[in-house]
N, C-alpha and C positions, 0 to 999 in steps of 0.2 A: 377570530380564527387563528389557530396555531397548527402548523404543519411542519414536518421535518422529513428529510431524506434518511431512511433507516439503513438501507443496504445499497452498495454499489456492486454489481456483478462483475467479477473479473474472470474471464475465460482462461482456464488452465488445462494443461495436458493430463495431469494426474493429481488426484486429491492429496495423496500422501506426500509427494515431493513438494507440493505447494505448502502444505501444513508445515513440513520440516523447515522450509525457507522462512516463512513468515514468523514462526514461533521461535526458531533457533537463531536466525540471523537478524531479524528486525525486532525480536522480543515481543511480538504480538501475542495476545491471549487468545487461545482457542475457546470461543464462546459456545459453539455447538457443532456437533458432528453426528448427524442422524441419518440413518439409511431410510430411504423412501422406496419400499419394494414395488409399489404400483408403477413407478417411473424408472425403476432400477437406477437410481442416482442417490447421491448423498447431499444433504443440506449442511454445508460447511461454512461457518461464520467465524471470522477472526476480527480482532480489534487492536489498535495500538495500545500500548501499556497505559493504564490509568485513564483511559478515554471512556466517555459515556455518550459519544456522538455517533456519527455514521460508521457503519461496519463494512467489511468486505465480505461478500458472498463468493467463495471460491467455487466456480461453476465449471465442471469438467466439460470440455467440448464433446457434445453427444451426437453431432451430425457432421458429415464430411465438410459441409459448407462453413462450419464454425472453426475448423482447424486453422485456416490461414490467419485468423484473428488472434490466435495465441501469441502474445508478445507484441501485437501491433493493433491494439484496440482503438488507437487514435491516429493512425496513419503516420506515426513517427513524432507526434507532438508529446510534450509532457502530459501524462494522463492523471496522475495523482500527486497530491501535495501533502507531505508529512511535516507538520509543525511540531517543533520540539522546544523544551524549556532550556536546553543546553546544546547548542549546535556543535561545538567542538568535541564534547564528550561523545555524542552520537556519531559524528563524522569519523572520529578516530577509531571508535569501536567497529563501525561498519567496514572501514578499510582493513582493520586487523582480521575481520571475518571473511575477507575476500570479496566484498561487494564492490562491483566495478562502478567507478564514478567517471562519467563521460564529460562532465564540466566541473572544473575545480572550484573550491569555495571562493565566493566573491561577496564583498559587502556592497549591497545595493541600497537605495534610498529607503526601502521598506525593511531591511534587515539582512541577515546572512542567508546565502543560498548556494547549493551545489546540486547537480543533477546526477542521479544514479539509475542503474538498471536493476530490475528485479530478475528473478531466475529465468524469465522468458524473454526479456529484452524490453518490457514496458518501461517507459521513462517516468521517473518520479523526481520531484523537487524535495530536497531536505531543506527545511526553512527554520529560522528563528527570527520571528518578526520583532521589529523595534517596539519598545514599550508604548509608544504613542500611536502605533498602527491600530486601526479600528478592530482588527481581529486578534490582537495580542492577548495572550492569556487564555485564549479559547482553544485549548488542546482537546476538546471533546465536547 
């Protein structure tokens, strides 16, 4: 048996502002942006650059009860983990683009890590795993 997680839904306030952030500041690729008239919503999928793994489905909050979860999908815990092949390149560029880091870079036993916020306040780890880590080299 082989299975994989294809998409992770990320609740957003607005499709276009989310697309702008993920494609311009994180350099994600816009994979799909399709209007679904029957549900009056868009199917918006983005992916980290050169990744062929799990993608993000940018899902606009469509009900009032979904609004409070924009930017707080995990109750304040780190939600997503972005692995990179060059931590300092990406960290420095993200800082120059105004991305807010709430934990500064630190070398841990597994590699380099820093915590940043997306445009809504969801927390992400920016990681570069050590070469001997079981997931090293698995950027997608």
